[in-house]
Each structure stands twice: as C-alpha cells, then as structure tokens.
C-alpha positions in Angstrom: 13.8 -20.0 -11.8 17.7 -20.7 -11.7 19.6 -19.6 -8.7 22.3 -17.1 -9.5 25.4 -15.9 -7.5 24.2 -12.8 -5.4 26.2 -9.8 -4.2 25.9 -10.4 -0.5 26.4 -7.4 1.7 28.6 -9.5 3.9 29.8 -12.4 1.8 32.3 -13.7 4.4 30.7 -14.1 8.0 34.2 -14.8 9.4 35.4 -11.2 8.6 32.5 -9.0 9.3 32.5 -6.6 12.4 30.4 -7.4 15.5 27.8 -4.9 14.9 26.9 -6.6 11.5 27.3 -10.1 12.6 23.6 -10.8 12.9 22.8 -9.6 9.6 25.7 -11.2 8.0 24.6 -14.7 9.3 21.1 -14.0 8.1 22.3 -13.2 4.7 24.5 -16.3 4.5 21.6 -18.6 5.9 19.1 -17.4 3.3 21.4 -17.1 0.3 20.2 -20.3 -1.2 16.8 -19.2 -1.1 17.5 -15.9 -2.9 16.7 -15.6 -6.8 17.1 -12.9 -9.2 13.7 -12.2 -10.7 14.5 -8.8 -12.3 11.8 -9.4 -15.0 9.2 -8.7 -12.2 10.5 -5.1 -11.5 7.9 -3.6 -13.9 5.2 -5.2 -11.8 6.0 -4.3 -8.1 5.1 -0.7 -8.6 1.9 1.3 -9.5 3.4 2.1 -12.8 1.8 -1.2 -14.4 -1.6 0.1 -13.3 -1.5 3.3 -15.5 -3.3 1.7 -18.4 -5.5 -0.8 -16.6 -9.3 0.1 -16.7 -10.7 1.0 -13.3 -7.3 1.1 -11.6 -5.9 3.9 -13.6 -8.4 6.2 -12.3 -6.6 6.8 -9.0 -2.9 7.3 -8.4 -2.3 5.2 -5.4 1.5 5.4 -5.7 2.2 2.7 -3.2 0.3 -0.2 -4.9 1.6 -3.0 -6.9 0.4 -3.9 -10.3 -2.7 -5.8 -11.5 -0.3 -8.1 -13.5 1.8 -9.0 -10.7 -1.4 -10.5 -8.9 -2.6 -12.1 -12.1 0.8 -13.8 -12.7 0.8 -15.4 -9.2 -2.8 -16.4 -9.4 -2.0 -18.2 -12.7 1.1 -19.9 -11.1 -0.4 -20.9 -7.6 -4.2 -20.7 -8.2 -4.7 -24.2 -9.4 -3.2 -25.9 -6.3 -4.5 -23.7 -3.6 -6.2 -25.5 -0.6 -9.0 -23.2 -0.9 -9.8 -20.3 -3.6 -10.1 -17.4 -1.1 -7.4 -14.7 -1.9 -6.9 -12.1 0.8 -4.9 -8.8 0.9 -4.3 -7.4 4.4 -2.8 -4.3 3.1 -5.1 -4.0 0.0 -4.4 -0.1 -0.6 -6.7 0.7 -3.6 -7.8 -2.7 -3.9 -5.6 -4.1 -6.7 -5.4 -7.7 -5.3 -9.3 -8.2 -4.7 -10.1 -6.3 -7.9 -7.6 -8.7 -10.0 -8.7 -11.8 -8.0 -12.3 -11.1 -8.9 -11.5 -10.6 -12.6 -9.6 -13.9 -12.6 -12.4 -15.8 -11.1 -11.3 -16.1 -7.3 -13.5 -15.0 -4.2 -11.5 -12.6 -2.5 -11.3 -10.0 0.4 -9.4 -6.9 1.2 -8.4 -5.2 4.5 -6.8 -1.7 5.0 -6.6 0.5 7.9 -6.6 3.6 5.9 -10.3 4.6 5.1 -9.4 6.3 1.8 -8.1 3.2 0.6 -11.3 1.3 1.4 -13.2 4.1 -0.5 -11.2 3.9 -3.5 -11.5 0.0 -3.8 -15.3 0.3 -3.0 -15.4 3.0 -6.0 -13.8 0.6 -8.3 -16.5 -2.0 -7.6 -19.2 0.5 -8.0 -18.2 1.0 -11.6 -19.1 -2.4 -12.4 -22.5 -1.8 -11.3 -23.2 1.2 -13.6 -24.6 1.5 -17.1 -22.9 3.3 -19.7 -23.7 7.1 -19.7 -24.7 7.1 -16.0 -21.6 8.8 -14.7 -21.6 11.6 -17.6 -25.4 12.4 -17.0 -25.0 12.5 -13.3 -22.0 14.9 -13.6 -23.7 17.2 -15.9 -26.8 17.3 -13.5 -24.6 17.9 -10.4 -22.5 20.7 -12.1 -25.5 22.5 -13.4 -27.0 22.7 -9.8 -23.5 23.0 -7.9 -24.1 26.4 -6.6 -27.3 25.1 -4.7 -25.2 22.8 -2.5 -23.5 24.2 0.7 -19.8 23.6 1.2 -19.3 20.3 3.1 -17.5 20.5 6.4 -13.9 19.3 6.2 -10.9 19.2 8.7 -9.9 22.6 7.7 -7.9 23.0 11.1 -5.1 20.8 9.3 -2.6 23.2 8.2 -1.8 21.4 4.9 -5.6 21.8 3.9 -5.5 25.4 4.5 -2.3 26.0 2.6 -3.1 23.6 -0.3 -5.9 25.5 -2.0 -7.0 29.1 -2.7 -10.0 29.7 -0.7 -12.4 29.7 -3.7 -11.1 26.4 -5.1 -11.5 24.8 -1.6 -15.0 26.2 -1.3 -15.7 24.9 -4.8 -14.5 21.5 -4.0 -16.5 21.4 -0.7 -19.6 22.1 -2.7 -18.7 19.0 -5.0 -18.3 16.8 -1.8 -21.8 17.9 -0.8 -23.1 17.2 -4.2 -21.5 13.7 -4.2 -22.9 12.9 -0.6 -26.5 13.3 -2.1 -26.2 10.4 -4.5 -27.5 6.8 -4.1 -25.2 3.8 -4.2 -23.4 2.9 -6.5 -23.2 6.3 -8.0 -22.2 7.7 -4.7 -19.0 5.4 -4.3 -18.2 5.8 -7.8 -18.3 9.6 -7.6 -16.4 9.6 -4.4 -13.5 7.7 -6.1 -13.4 10.2 -8.7 -13.7 13.3 -6.5 -10.8 12.0 -4.3 -8.7 11.5 -7.5 -8.9 15.1 -8.3 -7.9 16.9 -5.0 -4.3 16.7 -5.4 -4.2 17.8 -9.1 -6.5 20.7 -8.1 -4.2 21.8 -5.1 -0.7 23.4 -4.7 0.7 20.1 -3.3 2.4 16.9 -4.8 2.7 13.4 -3.3 6.5 13.4 -3.0 8.3 10.7 -0.9 7.2 10.6 2.7 5.3 14.0 2.7 2.6 15.8 0.8 4.7 18.6 -0.3 3.7 22.2 -1.1 4.2 23.6 -4.5 3.3 27.2 -4.4 3.9 27.9 -8.2 2.0 25.0 -9.2 -0.9 26.1 -11.6 -4.4 25.0 -10.5 -6.7 23.8 -13.1 -10.6 24.1 -12.9 -12.0 21.4 -10.7 -14.9 21.0 -13.0 -12.8 20.3 -15.9 -10.5 17.9 -14.1 -13.5 16.0 -12.9 -15.0 15.8 -16.2 -11.8 14.3 -17.6 -12.0 11.7 -15.0 -15.7 11.1 -15.5 -14.9 10.5 -19.2 -12.2 8.1 -18.5 -14.4 6.3 -16.1 -17.2 6.0 -18.7 -14.7 4.4 -21.0 -13.8 1.8 -18.3 -17.5 1.1 -17.5 -18.0 0.3 -21.3 -14.9 -1.8 -21.2 -16.1 -3.9 -18.2 -19.5 -4.3 -20.0 -17.8 -6.0 -22.9 -15.4 -8.2 -21.2 -17.6 -9.6 -18.4 -19.4 -11.7 -21.1 -16.0 -13.1 -22.3 -14.1 -13.7 -19.0 -14.9 -15.9 -15.9 -15.3 -13.5 -13.0 -15.4 -14.2 -9.3 -17.9 -12.9 -6.9 -17.5 -9.2 -5.6 -14.9 -9.3 -3.0 -15.4 -8.4 0.7 -13.7 -5.1 1.7 -13.1 -4.1 5.4 -11.6 -1.1 7.0 -9.6 -2.9 9.5 -6.2 -3.9 10.9 -3.8 -6.4 9.6 -2.5 -7.1 13.1 -5.7 -8.5 14.2 -8.1 -10.0 11.5 -10.1 -12.0 14.0 -13.4 -10.0 13.5 -13.4 -10.5 9.6 -11.8 -14.1 9.2 -11.8 -17.4 11.0 -8.8 -19.4 11.0 -7.5 -21.5 8.1 -10.1 -20.1 5.6 -7.6 -18.3 3.2 -5.8 -20.1 0.4 -3.6 -17.2 -1.0 -2.3 -14.0 0.6 -0.9 -11.7 -1.7 0.1 -8.1 -0.4 2.7 -5.5 0.2 2.7 -3.8 3.6 4.1 -0.3 4.1 7.7 -0.1 4.0 10.0 0.7 7.0 10.9 3.9 5.2 9.4 6.6 7.4 6.6 7.1 4.9 3.4 8.4 6.7 0.4 7.5 4.7 -1.9 9.9 6.8 0.2 12.8 5.6 0.6 11.6 2.1 -3.2 11.2 1.7 -4.0 14.0 4.2 -6.1 15.9 1.6 -8.3 12.9 0.9 -8.6 12.1 4.6 -9.5 15.7 5.6 -12.2 16.2 2.8 -14.0 12.9 3.5 -12.9 10.9 6.6 -11.8 12.8 9.5 -13.4 15.8 10.9 -10.5 17.6 12.6 -6.8 17.3 13.3 -7.4 15.2 16.3 -9.0 12.6 14.4 -6.2 12.7 11.9 -3.6 12.4 14.7 -5.6 9.4 16.1 -5.5 7.7 12.7 -1.8 8.3 12.3 -1.2 6.4 15.7 -3.4 3.5 14.9 -1.7 2.4 11.4 1.2 0.2 11.0 4.1 1.9 12.8 6.3 2.7 9.6 6.7 6.4 10.3 8.8 8.4 12.8 5.7 9.4 14.8 5.2 5.8 15.7 4.8 5.4 19.6 6.7 2.6 21.1 5.5 0.9 24.3 8.0 0.5 27.1 7.4 -3.3 27.2 8.0 -3.9 23.4 11.3 -5.5 22.8 13.1 -6.2 19.4 11.4 -9.1 18.0 14.6 -10.4 16.1 18.4 -10.3 16.9 19.0 -8.3 13.6 16.7 -5.5 14.6 18.5 -5.2 18.0 21.6 -5.1 16.2 20.6 -2.3 13.7 19.1 -0.5 16.7 22.7 -0.5 18.5 24.5 0.3 15.4 22.4 3.3 14.8 22.8 4.4 18.5 26.2 5.7 17.8 25.5 7.6 14.7 24.3 11.1 14.0 20.6 10.5 12.6 18.7 13.0 10.7 15.7 11.9 13.1 16.5 10.2 16.6 13.1 8.4 16.3 14.4 6.2 13.6 15.7 3.2 15.7 12.3 3.3 17.7 10.4 3.3 14.4 12.3 0.2 13.2 11.5 -1.7 16.5 7.9 -0.7 16.3 7.7 -1.9 12.7 8.9 -5.2 13.2 6.9 -5.7 16.4 3.6 -5.0 14.2 4.9 -7.1 11.3 5.4 -9.9 13.7 1.8 -9.6 14.8 0.8 -9.5 11.0 2.7 -12.9 10.3 1.0 -14.4 13.2 -2.4 -13.5 11.9 -1.3 -14.6 8.3 -0.5 -18.0 9.7 -3.8 -18.3 11.7 -6.1 -17.4 8.6 -4.1 -19.4 6.1 -5.3 -22.8 5.4 -2.7 -25.8 5.3 -0.9 -25.6 2.1 -1.6 -22.0 1.4 0.7 -19.4 0.2 1.8 -15.9 1.2 3.4 -13.6 -1.5 4.5 -10.4 -0.1 6.4 -7.5 -1.8 8.8 -5.6 0.6 11.7 -3.2 0.4 14.8 -3.1 2.3 16.0 -0.1 3.8 19.2 1.6 4.9 19.8 4.5 7.5 23.0 6.1 7.9 24.9 3.5 6.2 23.2 0.6 8.2 21.5 -1.8 5.8 18.0 -3.2 7.3 17.5 -6.5 5.4 13.6 -6.5 5.8 13.1 -9.3 3.6 15.2 -11.7 5.4 14.1 -10.5 8.9 10.5 -11.1 8.0 11.1 -14.3 6.4 13.0 -15.4 9.6 10.1 -14.3 11.7 7.5 -16.2 9.4 9.7 -19.3 10.1 9.6 -18.9 13.7 5.8 -18.8 13.7 5.4 -21.8 11.4 5.6 -20.8 7.8 8.2 -22.1 5.4 10.1 -19.3 3.7 10.6 -21.1 0.4 12.2 -18.4 -1.8 13.0 -14.7 -2.0 12.8 -13.1 -5.4 14.9 -10.0 -5.9 12.7 -7.9 -8.2 15.0 -4.7 -8.4 17.7 -3.0 -6.9 17.1 0.6 -5.6 19.7 3.2 -5.2 20.2 5.2 -2.0 20.2 9.1 -1.7 23.3 11.1 -3.1 24.0 12.1 0.5 24.2 8.5 1.7 26.5 7.6 -1.2 28.8 10.5 -0.6 29.1 9.2 3.0 29.0 5.3 2.6 29.5 4.7 -1.1 26.9 3.2 -3.6 25.1 0.2 -2.0 21.7 -0.5 -3.6 19.0 -2.3 -1.6 16.8 -5.0 -2.6 13.0 -4.7 -3.3 11.9 -8.4 -2.9 9.0 -10.7 -3.3 8.8 -13.3 -0.5 7.1 -16.6 -1.0 6.1 -18.3 2.1 3.9 -21.5 2.5 1.9 -23.0 5.4 2.9 -26.5 5.7 0.1 -29.1 4.6 
C-alpha cells in the first residue's frame, strides 16, 4: 500500500504550543507508518454485516464486519506461527464466526454477557435442522399464556419506562418460554429474543445512551419475533448448503471474561492472530446501550447492573480511577493538563481517559503474553476529541505496544469522522481518524 502525504494535526513540531508538544512529536514520529486505506471504511463498521447470514440477526452496532476479518485472514493467515485466532473484545462474535467459516480455530472473549450470548446463539444456529425454529416458535406461541412472566431487573428505570406494562409482561412470558428449551434451541431463541427487545420498546440505541422515544410505535412482539425466526430459518438453510462447499474450522471457544486478564483462558504464546476492536474512548457505556438485554436476561437488579458497569473496560464517564493509577503515556498526561483549564460538559472526562489508557496498557500486555512470536495484532480504533483537544488513540496505543515488545508495523487510516456541530463552531472542522493498527510480535 503506497504511503501518501498526511494532514498531520501538528505538521511542524517546532511551532506547536507546549500543551500540544507530546502529541505533535508522536504524530511526527509515526508519520512514516501512517497509510491511507480509505477503501476499508465500509468494513470497519457493523453496516457490512447487514446482509451476512447469522450476523444480520442482531444489531450490535459497535461491531466491525465479517469482510474485514476475512480479508485479514486471507492476507496474514498463510504465514501465521499458529492458526489460533483470538478476539478479546469479540462483541457479537464476528471474528470467531468468520475465522470458523474460513477454516481457522478461534476463541472470543467479552466482559459483556449479552455479547457472549449473541455469539453462542450464532453458533447454535449451525446445529439446527431447517424447520426446527419455526416449529418451536409455533408451539411456544400457542402455549405462551401458560408461561409465567420471567423475573427481570425492573428496578432499573429505563426498563420501567421502555415498555407499556402489557408489552413488558408479554416479553417476560416469552423469556420464560425460551428458558424451557433445550440446547441448541435455547441459545438460538435467546439470540432472537434479545434482538426484538429494542424494536418492541420505546427506546433507540443512539450514541452513548439508550434514548427514550415516547412517540415510537410499538409493534406486536409475536410478529417481530416471527419475522426474526423466518430470517433465521433462511440462514440455517444457507449454512446447510455452504458447509459442504467450504472448509470450516472447529467451533470457536467463547468466554465471558476480561481482556485485561486472559490467564484463566489462554496460556502464553498460543495465539497466532488477534483481530479486535476495543471500546472507543468516547464515553459510550455499553451497560446502558444494552441495558434492556441485560435486565431481561443477565442481571437481577440495578445493583448487579451497576457492578457490571464498573467491571468493564473503563471507556465511559462512570469509570472509577484508583488513586495510585498514573497516566501511562506522556501524551495522556498532556491531554489531561490541557483539559484541566477548559469548561467540560462533564468533569469526569480526564479521569475516564486516564483509566481507559491504563486499562488498554493492561490489554496490550496480555496480547503480548498470549501471542506467539511472529504473530499479528490487527486492532480497529477511533481517535477522539474533547473541547478541541485531539486524543490520538491510534498513536498512543501503538507507542504503548512498542514499549511492551510489539512492533507497530503500520497504521491504516480507514476513514475520517467529523466532530459535532458544537465543536466545529468553537474549534473549527478538524476530523479525527478511525484507524486499523497492525502490530507484530518479533519472531
């Protein structure tokens, strides 16, 4: 891929202000490794999964696409030191699913239980015969009134506000019905049930929150679930056709765990390829975005939801910073100092940024530990900007990777993302990069 001249934020390190110097020097040092790769823009988001069998059944909007994983497996797969593919932030399971379909053994880890359940549901579809889902749906629907409403975390405010009472109770009966099924029908139906909660609510996944939409019309849960069952039946039939034509790998191992500590799952130097996208440092709180799913199936009350919120990677403003945690990189410290003199819309942003990079340094250490010599890391990340202060996440993480023994080979710029109209009015239009990082562990 040819190197092209890049619009650096600070092209001349001799003429930058002191509060920008660390970031300017970082930009200058990594400039030779930056590449335009704008043709990859269509693959770094969930949009690419909308028509992919299996993956199209659940809108996990933070996911990247099946095609991105497939492209990198084709590029790097033949020369990997070991064939095991890992995604330590697997989300809905795109990476292990794509690895399996392309002949690689794989594993996926995620701290969010709804993510693991969705990924398990995708695998369950592969164990079903055509017609099983539709037959089971008809049986459950016919007897739905005999199932008691399943207990949910209804002390969480958004759950009380998201549904009219009769809709909520109807969905609770469906949850009880799904719980009576045997595997793999249970996992497959749980995936489909989780997929209808937002459409059947007066909410919408919007930015960093699950936002209320009081005027949103609510369709019949039975009809929405039937539509999903019909789509899933199409996918089951597709998988039955293609499995005889493709060389599939073994079913992946899926774990509800923490990317900051993989020791209970993976011994050192066993992974040949890590491809992942961690939560971005953009204040998004996945336990809020997916609170309906969590409250219907994974937490019993608000206290458990709050505990989960404080256990995930610290990329949101409710992140707790320990007193002994220091900025892990000079550029992070510089951003904190620059923001200290500004009127922020939330004063917790500097602490969130420090906690985020502390956590990501722990992730980098674990990646180095499990990666075999000669193995690769491909990571999709997004730079962020707060009150005019650019945070070059791609460069900071690459620099941390090099400090811990990985070689930051290249940084591909997949697309430029605009900033809010409020930010543009105050600081001008300065788009931020969404990048694909390519790191390798020396052989």
